[in-house]
C-alpha positions, -999 to +999 in steps of 0.1 A: +070+529-442+072+493-454+035+488-445+021+518-463+044+509-492+026+472-493-007+492-489-001+512-521+010+481-537-019+466-530-040+497-544-019+493-576-027+457-578-061+462-571-062+489-600-047+465-625-067+436-615-101+456-619-089+470-652-079+432-663-111+424-652-132+447-669-115+438-703-121+402-695-157+406-687-161+428-720-145+405-739-162+372-731-198+389-723-220+365-744-247+392-746-225+423-755-228+441-788-190+442-799-173+432-830-151+398-828-120+419-833-127+441-803-136+411-782-101+392-790-083+425-784-099+433-750-092+393-739-057+397-751-052+429-728-066+413-698-043+382-706-012+407-708-023+425-678-028+394-655+005+378-667+020+412-660+014+411-620+029+375-618+059+382-591+089+391-610+076+403-643+074+436-659+045+449-646+049+436-611+087+453-611+072+483-623+042+486-596+067+475-569+090+507-580+060+527-579+050+516-546+085+522-533+083+558-540+059+562-510+089+567-487+093+600-504+058+611-497+042+618-464+026+593-446-006+608-441-007+608-479+004+575-484-023+564-459-047+585-479-040+569-509-041+533-493-077+539-481-090+561-508-081+540-538-097+509-532-127+528-515-132+545-545-132+515-569-155+499-541-181+527-546-179+524-584-188+485-582-215+495-555-228+519-582-230+493-607-246+466-584-272+491-575-278+498-614-278+463-620-304+453-595-328+479-607-326+466-640-335+432-625-364+446-609-381+454-640-368+427-666-353+392-659-323+398-682-292+373-683-268+399-692-276+419-660-275+385-640-239+380-655-231+417-646-245+418-612-224+388-603-192+401-619-199+436-599-201+417-568-169+396-572-149+428-583-165+443-551-155+418-527-121+418-540-119+456-537-134+452-500-107+426-490-078+452-504-096+482-484-099+458-450-061+449-455-052+486-463-071+499-433-053+472-410-019+482-425-024+517-421-039+518-385-008+495-375+012+521-392+001+548-374+000+530-339+036+520-342+042+557-354+025+571-322+042+546-297+076+554-304 
């Protein structure tokens, strides 16, 4: 069950990283049409989230407690959460990548290029989390079936 708890913890960290990345991207996007106040607030939120996931900090303790609750859930549901969470975020990033590529075919806009690279980076992070979780869940199920 510890493997599933780690996999769910990775999903939670992935969600926090995705939120922090989005706040940071929106806050420092040079082509965005936002007020300076909103940009500063978004950058501060991103920094708070990023510092929060440092091991032992406030958000990491909360995420660890949430992932430890997996022990009270059936292994099937925990495995579903571990696979479906990063898969959903990867699907969203893929949607953004396809949209950015469609726009780049029509116009050569620097904002779209920056957004494309950001979406690719976030997609690769989610793909890595998905791969790690697939391995963890499959090892858990193999271990369960052998015992």
